[in-house]
N, CA, C and O atoms as CSV, one atom per row, in Angstrom:
chain,resi,resn,atom,element,x,y,z
A,1,MET,N,N,75.778,106.949,149.192
A,1,MET,CA,C,75.368,108.233,149.689
A,1,MET,C,C,75.496,109.274,148.591
A,1,MET,O,O,76.427,109.229,147.786
A,2,LYS,N,N,74.573,110.195,148.561
A,2,LYS,CA,C,74.537,111.205,147.509
A,2,LYS,C,C,75.783,112.082,147.504
A,2,LYS,O,O,76.290,112.433,146.439
A,3,GLU,N,N,76.282,112.439,148.694
A,3,GLU,CA,C,77.457,113.308,148.764
A,3,GLU,C,C,78.675,112.657,148.117
A,3,GLU,O,O,79.445,113.314,147.416
A,4,TRP,N,N,78.839,111.362,148.362
A,4,TRP,CA,C,79.993,110.680,147.798
A,4,TRP,C,C,79.868,110.520,146.288
A,4,TRP,O,O,80.884,110.477,145.594
A,5,ASN,N,N,78.655,110.432,145.766
A,5,ASN,CA,C,78.484,110.391,144.309
A,5,ASN,C,C,78.927,111.699,143.680
A,5,ASN,O,O,79.545,111.702,142.616
A,6,VAL,N,N,78.615,112.808,144.331
A,6,VAL,CA,C,79.062,114.121,143.843
A,6,VAL,C,C,80.581,114.190,143.896
A,6,VAL,O,O,81.214,114.687,142.965
A,7,TYR,N,N,81.170,113.692,144.981
A,7,TYR,CA,C,82.633,113.673,145.120
A,7,TYR,C,C,83.271,112.866,143.997
A,7,TYR,O,O,84.235,113.314,143.376
A,8,ARG,N,N,82.732,111.673,143.735
A,8,ARG,CA,C,83.277,110.829,142.663
A,8,ARG,C,C,83.187,111.522,141.311
A,8,ARG,O,O,84.118,111.459,140.508
A,9,ARG,N,N,82.063,112.182,141.064
A,9,ARG,CA,C,81.879,112.887,139.801
A,9,ARG,C,C,82.899,114.015,139.645
A,9,ARG,O,O,83.464,114.195,138.566
A,10,ARG,N,N,83.134,114.768,140.708
A,10,ARG,CA,C,84.112,115.868,140.644
A,10,ARG,C,C,85.525,115.333,140.455
A,10,ARG,O,O,86.291,115.885,139.664
A,11,ARG,N,N,85.880,114.272,141.165
A,11,ARG,CA,C,87.216,113.695,141.028
A,11,ARG,C,C,87.427,113.156,139.620
A,11,ARG,O,O,88.477,113.362,139.010
A,12,ARG,N,N,86.408,112.459,139.112
A,12,ARG,CA,C,86.492,111.894,137.765
A,12,ARG,C,C,86.631,113.000,136.719
A,12,ARG,O,O,87.425,112.875,135.786
A,13,ALA,N,N,85.866,114.075,136.868
A,13,ALA,CA,C,85.932,115.174,135.900
A,13,ALA,C,C,87.320,115.808,135.884
A,13,ALA,O,O,87.849,116.108,134.814
A,14,ALA,N,N,87.914,116.015,137.058
A,14,ALA,CA,C,89.252,116.615,137.118
A,14,ALA,C,C,90.292,115.697,136.489
A,14,ALA,O,O,91.170,116.161,135.763
A,15,ARG,N,N,90.199,114.410,136.762
A,15,ARG,CA,C,91.181,113.474,136.214
A,15,ARG,C,C,91.029,113.295,134.712
A,15,ARG,O,O,92.023,113.261,133.987
A,16,ILE,N,N,89.797,113.181,134.243
A,16,ILE,CA,C,89.578,113.011,132.798
A,16,ILE,C,C,90.016,114.249,132.040
A,16,ILE,O,O,90.639,114.141,130.984
A,17,TRP,N,N,89.697,115.434,132.568
A,17,TRP,CA,C,90.105,116.664,131.881
A,17,TRP,C,C,91.622,116.749,131.820
A,17,TRP,O,O,92.168,117.195,130.811
A,18,PHE,N,N,92.320,116.330,132.881
A,18,PHE,CA,C,93.778,116.369,132.866
A,18,PHE,C,C,94.330,115.450,131.781
A,18,PHE,O,O,95.264,115.819,131.068
A,19,VAL,N,N,93.754,114.254,131.655
A,19,VAL,CA,C,94.215,113.305,130.640
A,19,VAL,C,C,93.920,113.839,129.238
A,19,VAL,O,O,94.728,113.660,128.326
A,20,ILE,N,N,92.786,114.483,129.062
A,20,ILE,CA,C,92.418,115.034,127.759
A,20,ILE,C,C,93.191,116.318,127.462
A,20,ILE,O,O,93.471,116.625,126.303
A,21,MET,N,N,93.533,117.061,128.505
A,21,MET,CA,C,94.180,118.363,128.337
A,21,MET,C,C,95.544,118.253,127.661
A,21,MET,O,O,95.890,119.106,126.843
A,22,ILE,N,N,96.314,117.239,127.979
A,22,ILE,CA,C,97.672,117.111,127.432
A,22,ILE,C,C,97.639,116.989,125.904
A,22,ILE,O,O,98.329,117.758,125.234
A,23,PRO,N,N,96.869,116.058,125.319
A,23,PRO,CA,C,96.812,116.019,123.847
A,23,PRO,C,C,96.183,117.277,123.247
A,23,PRO,O,O,96.548,117.695,122.148
A,24,MET,N,N,95.231,117.880,123.976
A,24,MET,CA,C,94.628,119.114,123.460
A,24,MET,C,C,95.673,120.216,123.337
A,24,MET,O,O,95.665,120.965,122.361
A,25,LEU,N,N,96.565,120.326,124.304
A,25,LEU,CA,C,97.590,121.374,124.258
A,25,LEU,C,C,98.587,121.117,123.133
A,25,LEU,O,O,99.012,122.053,122.456
A,26,PHE,N,N,98.965,119.845,122.927
A,26,PHE,CA,C,99.834,119.543,121.800
A,26,PHE,C,C,99.121,119.804,120.481
A,26,PHE,O,O,99.718,120.340,119.547
A,27,GLY,N,N,97.853,119.430,120.401
A,27,GLY,CA,C,97.070,119.715,119.198
A,27,GLY,C,C,96.939,121.210,118.947
A,27,GLY,O,O,97.014,121.662,117.804
A,28,LEU,N,N,96.743,121.972,120.008
A,28,LEU,CA,C,96.671,123.428,119.882
A,28,LEU,C,C,97.972,123.984,119.324
A,28,LEU,O,O,97.965,124.898,118.500
A,29,MET,N,N,99.090,123.424,119.780
A,29,MET,CA,C,100.382,123.884,119.300
A,29,MET,C,C,100.517,123.657,117.791
A,29,MET,O,O,100.959,124.552,117.070
A,30,PHE,N,N,100.142,122.477,117.313
A,30,PHE,CA,C,100.275,122.172,115.892
A,30,PHE,C,C,99.250,122.925,115.046
A,30,PHE,O,O,99.575,123.412,113.963
A,31,VAL,N,N,98.022,123.020,115.535
A,31,VAL,CA,C,96.987,123.717,114.763
A,31,VAL,C,C,97.288,125.209,114.681
A,31,VAL,O,O,97.090,125.823,113.633
A,32,SER,N,N,97.763,125.795,115.777
A,32,SER,CA,C,98.070,127.223,115.737
A,32,SER,C,C,99.234,127.511,114.789
A,32,SER,O,O,99.267,128.563,114.151
A,33,ALA,N,N,100.188,126.583,114.692
A,33,ALA,CA,C,101.282,126.766,113.732
A,33,ALA,C,C,100.778,126.570,112.306
A,33,ALA,O,O,101.192,127.295,111.400
A,34,TRP,N,N,99.892,125.601,112.096
A,34,TRP,CA,C,99.368,125.318,110.765
A,34,TRP,C,C,98.485,126.456,110.267
A,34,TRP,O,O,98.571,126.849,109.104
A,35,LEU,N,N,97.636,126.987,111.146
A,35,LEU,CA,C,96.751,128.095,110.769
A,35,LEU,C,C,97.418,129.459,110.892
A,35,LEU,O,O,96.829,130.483,110.549
A,36,GLU,N,N,98.641,129.459,111.381
A,36,GLU,CA,C,99.405,130.693,111.594
A,36,GLU,C,C,98.632,131.680,112.464
A,36,GLU,O,O,98.520,132.865,112.150
A,37,LEU,N,N,98.098,131.149,113.575
A,37,LEU,CA,C,97.388,132.006,114.530
A,37,LEU,C,C,98.382,132.921,115.226
A,37,LEU,O,O,99.527,132.535,115.464
A,38,PRO,N,N,97.951,134.120,115.549
A,38,PRO,CA,C,98.853,134.993,116.314
A,38,PRO,C,C,99.128,134.401,117.698
A,38,PRO,O,O,98.345,133.614,118.230
A,39,PHE,N,N,100.251,134.804,118.249
A,39,PHE,CA,C,100.668,134.259,119.537
A,39,PHE,C,C,99.644,134.507,120.627
A,39,PHE,O,O,99.426,133.638,121.471
A,40,TRP,N,N,99.011,135.666,120.630
A,40,TRP,CA,C,98.053,135.986,121.698
A,40,TRP,C,C,96.829,135.072,121.633
A,40,TRP,O,O,96.253,134.739,122.669
A,41,ALA,N,N,96.426,134.660,120.421
A,41,ALA,CA,C,95.242,133.802,120.294
A,41,ALA,C,C,95.531,132.396,120.823
A,41,ALA,O,O,94.733,131.835,121.574
A,42,SER,N,N,96.669,131.833,120.431
A,42,SER,CA,C,96.999,130.500,120.935
A,42,SER,C,C,97.303,130.550,122.430
A,42,SER,O,O,97.010,129.600,123.156
A,43,GLY,N,N,97.883,131.643,122.888
A,43,GLY,CA,C,98.138,131.805,124.319
A,43,GLY,C,C,96.853,131.897,125.115
A,43,GLY,O,O,96.752,131.339,126.208
A,44,ALA,N,N,95.865,132.602,124.568
A,44,ALA,CA,C,94.576,132.721,125.257
A,44,ALA,C,C,93.873,131.370,125.324
A,44,ALA,O,O,93.274,131.040,126.347
A,45,LEU,N,N,93.936,130.582,124.245
A,45,LEU,CA,C,93.346,129.239,124.267
A,45,LEU,C,C,94.063,128.338,125.266
A,45,LEU,O,O,93.425,127.565,125.981
A,46,PHE,N,N,95.382,128.438,125.314
A,46,PHE,CA,C,96.162,127.656,126.269
A,46,PHE,C,C,95.745,127.998,127.703
A,46,PHE,O,O,95.524,127.101,128.516
A,47,ILE,N,N,95.641,129.268,128.006
A,47,ILE,CA,C,95.257,129.705,129.354
A,47,ILE,C,C,93.838,129.246,129.675
A,47,ILE,O,O,93.574,128.820,130.800
A,48,ALA,N,N,92.923,129.321,128.717
A,48,ALA,CA,C,91.543,128.894,128.954
A,48,ALA,C,C,91.476,127.395,129.252
A,48,ALA,O,O,90.757,126.977,130.159
A,49,ILE,N,N,92.217,126.589,128.498
A,49,ILE,CA,C,92.222,125.146,128.717
A,49,ILE,C,C,92.771,124.824,130.106
A,49,ILE,O,O,92.213,123.985,130.813
A,50,CYS,N,N,93.844,125.477,130.495
A,50,CYS,CA,C,94.432,125.239,131.815
A,50,CYS,C,C,93.535,125.742,132.938
A,50,CYS,O,O,93.491,125.138,134.010
A,51,MET,N,N,92.828,126.828,132.709
A,51,MET,CA,C,91.937,127.353,133.741
A,51,MET,C,C,90.752,126.415,133.981
A,51,MET,O,O,90.300,126.271,135.117
A,52,VAL,N,N,90.253,125.787,132.937
A,52,VAL,CA,C,89.163,124.820,133.115
A,52,VAL,C,C,89.635,123.685,134.013
A,52,VAL,O,O,88.913,123.276,134.922
A,53,TRP,N,N,90.847,123.167,133.770
A,53,TRP,CA,C,91.367,122.116,134.630
A,53,TRP,C,C,91.558,122.621,136.063
A,53,TRP,O,O,91.272,121.899,137.019
A,54,GLY,N,N,92.034,123.840,136.211
A,54,GLY,CA,C,92.220,124.396,137.546
A,54,GLY,C,C,90.921,124.489,138.324
A,54,GLY,O,O,90.878,124.154,139.507
A,55,VAL,N,N,89.874,124.937,137.674
A,55,VAL,CA,C,88.575,125.040,138.344
A,55,VAL,C,C,88.046,123.664,138.716
A,55,VAL,O,O,87.551,123.470,139.826
A,56,LEU,N,N,88.146,122.703,137.794
A,56,LEU,CA,C,87.694,121.341,138.096
A,56,LEU,C,C,88.494,120.742,139.252
A,56,LEU,O,O,87.931,120.069,140.116
A,57,ASN,N,N,89.790,120.983,139.268
A,57,ASN,CA,C,90.627,120.451,140.337
A,57,ASN,C,C,90.290,121.097,141.683
A,57,ASN,O,O,90.238,120.402,142.698
A,58,LEU,N,N,90.064,122.398,141.708
A,58,LEU,CA,C,89.697,123.071,142.957
A,58,LEU,C,C,88.354,122.574,143.477
A,58,LEU,O,O,88.180,122.428,144.687
A,59,ARG,N,N,87.406,122.313,142.589
A,59,ARG,CA,C,86.107,121.799,143.027
A,59,ARG,C,C,86.250,120.423,143.651
A,59,ARG,O,O,85.503,120.082,144.569
A,60,TRP,N,N,87.206,119.616,143.165
A,60,TRP,CA,C,87.438,118.299,143.741
A,60,TRP,C,C,88.180,118.409,145.079
A,60,TRP,O,O,87.766,117.801,146.066
A,61,VAL,N,N,89.256,119.169,145.115
A,61,VAL,CA,C,90.091,119.258,146.312
A,61,VAL,C,C,89.335,119.892,147.473
A,61,VAL,O,O,89.483,119.460,148.616
A,62,TYR,N,N,88.532,120.904,147.193
A,62,TYR,CA,C,87.820,121.611,148.260
A,62,TYR,C,C,86.368,121.146,148.398
A,62,TYR,O,O,85.501,121.920,148.805
A,63,PHE,N,N,86.109,119.895,148.062
A,63,PHE,CA,C,84.792,119.307,148.267
A,63,PHE,C,C,84.499,119.298,149.760
A,63,PHE,O,O,85.355,118.884,150.542
A,64,PRO,N,N,83.310,119.743,150.185
A,64,PRO,CA,C,83.020,119.789,151.623
A,64,PRO,C,C,82.802,118.396,152.212
A,64,PRO,O,O,82.102,117.561,151.639
A,65,CYS,N,N,83.410,118.175,153.348
A,65,CYS,CA,C,83.268,116.902,154.055
A,65,CYS,C,C,81.811,116.730,154.478
A,65,CYS,O,O,81.221,117.667,155.016
A,66,PRO,N,N,81.215,115.553,154.249
A,66,PRO,CA,C,79.822,115.349,154.650
A,66,PRO,C,C,79.613,115.425,156.165
A,66,PRO,O,O,78.508,115.728,156.613
A,67,ARG,N,N,80.644,115.157,156.955
A,67,ARG,CA,C,80.489,115.191,158.406
A,67,ARG,C,C,80.710,116.594,158.984
A,67,ARG,O,O,79.845,117.107,159.694
A,68,CYS,N,N,81.843,117.212,158.692
A,68,CYS,CA,C,82.166,118.494,159.336
A,68,CYS,C,C,81.917,119.704,158.450
A,68,CYS,O,O,81.876,120.827,158.952
A,69,GLY,N,N,81.750,119.509,157.145
A,69,GLY,CA,C,81.457,120.607,156.239
A,69,GLY,C,C,82.672,121.402,155.799
A,69,GLY,O,O,82.539,122.324,154.996
A,70,ARG,N,N,83.845,121.072,156.299
A,70,ARG,CA,C,85.068,121.767,155.897
A,70,ARG,C,C,85.655,121.059,154.682
A,70,ARG,O,O,85.277,119.921,154.403
A,71,PRO,N,N,86.573,121.700,153.946
A,71,PRO,CA,C,87.140,121.058,152.759
A,71,PRO,C,C,87.773,119.712,153.092
A,71,PRO,O,O,88.553,119.596,154.036
A,72,LEU,N,N,87.427,118.706,152.309
A,72,LEU,CA,C,87.830,117.329,152.587
A,72,LEU,C,C,89.338,117.139,152.501
A,72,LEU,O,O,89.925,116.475,153.356
A,73,HIS,N,N,89.968,117.706,151.491
A,73,HIS,CA,C,91.388,117.431,151.241
A,73,HIS,C,C,92.324,118.547,151.627
A,73,HIS,O,O,93.538,118.371,151.519
A,74,GLY,N,N,91.830,119.689,152.071
A,74,GLY,CA,C,92.803,120.732,152.327
A,74,GLY,C,C,92.291,121.961,153.023
A,74,GLY,O,O,91.109,122.096,153.337
A,75,THR,N,N,93.226,122.846,153.249
A,75,THR,CA,C,92.954,124.174,153.780
A,75,THR,C,C,93.488,125.160,152.762
A,75,THR,O,O,93.829,124.769,151.645
A,76,TRP,N,N,93.566,126.398,153.114
A,76,TRP,CA,C,94.063,127.378,152.156
A,76,TRP,C,C,95.555,127.206,151.876
A,76,TRP,O,O,96.036,127.648,150.832
A,77,CYS,N,N,96.295,126.573,152.787
A,77,CYS,CA,C,97.746,126.438,152.591
A,77,CYS,C,C,98.218,124.983,152.558
A,77,CYS,O,O,99.412,124.740,152.384
A,78,TYR,N,N,97.319,124.010,152.718
A,78,TYR,CA,C,97.721,122.610,152.776
A,78,TYR,C,C,96.708,121.772,152.018
A,78,TYR,O,O,95.503,121.898,152.238
A,79,VAL,N,N,97.195,120.909,151.118
A,79,VAL,CA,C,96.326,120.016,150.348
A,79,VAL,C,C,96.946,118.625,150.364
A,79,VAL,O,O,98.143,118.469,150.118
A,80,ASN,N,N,96.124,117.609,150.655
A,80,ASN,CA,C,96.573,116.224,150.637
A,80,ASN,C,C,95.455,115.377,150.033
A,80,ASN,O,O,94.518,114.985,150.729
A,81,THR,N,N,95.558,115.099,148.742
A,81,THR,CA,C,94.510,114.345,148.060
A,81,THR,C,C,94.694,112.839,148.174
A,81,THR,O,O,93.804,112.089,147.772
A,82,VAL,N,N,95.811,112.376,148.705
A,82,VAL,CA,C,96.046,110.944,148.821
A,82,VAL,C,C,95.799,110.421,150.235
A,82,VAL,O,O,96.029,109.240,150.495
A,83,ALA,N,N,95.343,111.259,151.143
A,83,ALA,CA,C,95.174,110.851,152.537
A,83,ALA,C,C,94.083,109.801,152.701
A,83,ALA,O,O,94.212,108.916,153.547
A,84,GLY,N,N,93.021,109.875,151.918
A,84,GLY,CA,C,91.946,108.902,152.044
A,84,GLY,C,C,90.981,109.203,153.176
A,84,GLY,O,O,90.128,108.376,153.497
A,85,ARG,N,N,91.101,110.365,153.780
A,85,ARG,CA,C,90.203,110.773,154.861
A,85,ARG,C,C,90.199,112.293,154.950
A,85,ARG,O,O,91.070,112.969,154.403
A,86,CYS,N,N,89.202,112.809,155.649
A,86,CYS,CA,C,89.113,114.254,155.876
A,86,CYS,C,C,90.270,114.663,156.784
A,86,CYS,O,O,90.519,114.017,157.802
A,87,ILE,N,N,90.969,115.720,156.424
A,87,ILE,CA,C,92.099,116.138,157.245
A,87,ILE,C,C,91.649,116.862,158.506
A,87,ILE,O,O,92.468,117.145,159.380
A,88,HIS,N,N,90.358,117.166,158.612
A,88,HIS,CA,C,89.849,117.889,159.785
A,88,HIS,C,C,89.213,116.949,160.808
A,88,HIS,O,O,89.553,117.001,161.990
A,89,CYS,N,N,88.294,116.092,160.362
A,89,CYS,CA,C,87.559,115.247,161.318
A,89,CYS,C,C,87.904,113.770,161.201
A,89,CYS,O,O,87.468,112.981,162.039
A,90,GLY,N,N,88.673,113.367,160.192
A,90,GLY,CA,C,89.095,111.983,160.054
A,90,GLY,C,C,88.108,111.060,159.355
A,90,GLY,O,O,88.338,109.851,159.316
A,91,LEU,N,N,87.018,111.583,158.801
A,91,LEU,CA,C,86.054,110.747,158.077
A,91,LEU,C,C,86.740,110.125,156.872
A,91,LEU,O,O,87.321,110.825,156.042
A,92,ARG,N,N,86.667,108.796,156.784
A,92,ARG,CA,C,87.272,108.103,155.647
A,92,ARG,C,C,86.431,108.327,154.395
A,92,ARG,O,O,85.222,108.549,154.470
A,93,LEU,N,N,87.093,108.264,153.247
A,93,LEU,CA,C,86.376,108.413,151.992
A,93,LEU,C,C,85.323,107.324,151.876
A,93,LEU,O,O,85.594,106.163,152.181
A,94,TYR,N,N,84.151,107.681,151.449
A,94,TYR,CA,C,83.006,106.801,151.194
A,94,TYR,C,C,82.437,106.157,152.462
A,94,TYR,O,O,81.630,105.232,152.371
A,95,GLU,N,N,82.842,106.628,153.628
A,95,GLU,CA,C,82.313,106.089,154.885
A,95,GLU,C,C,80.930,106.663,155.150
A,95,GLU,O,O,80.679,107.845,154.917
A,96,GLU,N,N,80.044,105.820,155.636
A,96,GLU,CA,C,78.700,106.268,155.999
A,96,GLU,C,C,78.786,107.119,157.269
A,96,GLU,O,O,79.572,106.823,158.169
A,97,ILE,N,N,77.991,108.152,157.331
A,97,ILE,CA,C,77.957,109.016,158.500
A,97,ILE,C,C,76.949,108.457,159.488
A,97,ILE,O,O,75.806,108.180,159.123
A,98,GLN,N,N,77.364,108.290,160.732
A,98,GLN,CA,C,76.476,107.790,161.762
A,98,GLN,C,C,75.524,108.895,162.189
A,98,GLN,O,O,75.955,110.002,162.512
A,99,SER,N,N,74.249,108.601,162.191
A,99,SER,CA,C,73.259,109.574,162.603
A,99,SER,C,C,73.287,109.731,164.119
A,99,SER,O,O,73.335,108.738,164.845
A,100,THR,N,N,73.257,110.978,164.602
A,100,THR,CA,C,73.287,111.241,166.039
A,100,THR,C,C,71.896,111.519,166.574
A,100,THR,O,O,71.736,111.781,167.766
A,101,ARG,N,N,70.896,111.467,165.725
A,101,ARG,CA,C,69.523,111.726,166.164
A,101,ARG,C,C,68.975,110.523,166.896
A,101,ARG,O,O,69.245,109.381,166.526
A,102,SER,N,N,68.208,110.784,167.932
A,102,SER,CA,C,67.591,109.678,168.660
A,102,SER,C,C,66.264,109.324,167.988
A,102,SER,O,O,65.596,110.183,167.412
A,103,GLY,N,N,65.904,108.071,168.071
A,103,GLY,CA,C,64.703,107.605,167.407
A,103,GLY,C,C,63.434,107.808,168.224
A,103,GLY,O,O,62.334,107.611,167.709
A,104,GLY,N,N,63.569,108.196,169.481
A,104,GLY,CA,C,62.399,108.365,170.340
A,104,GLY,C,C,61.622,109.634,170.036
A,104,GLY,O,O,62.149,110.587,169.463
A,105,ALA,N,N,60.321,109.624,170.443
A,105,ALA,CA,C,59.515,110.802,170.166
A,105,ALA,C,C,59.315,111.622,171.395
A,105,ALA,O,O,58.654,112.659,171.344
């Protein structure tokens, strides 16, 4: 299903960025010391790198459920990314949605 492909892409992007972010931050620390960058410049780069991960993570966590349209993994005060189903309607991850339309004309 197309919706689940988008979900997989968002989840993958958040996870890959997190794995890449850790060495990038250590590299930023060493490069900023080597180039003698001012503290505000390295701090701004650090914040930008973390904000990119935050945005990617929010896009994954608040992916709309294909059945009910509400965020799949959470609400404004509760997030559960390991549940394996929508916390609102119970749709399992990657489950096909049953069509409720009748075939008659």
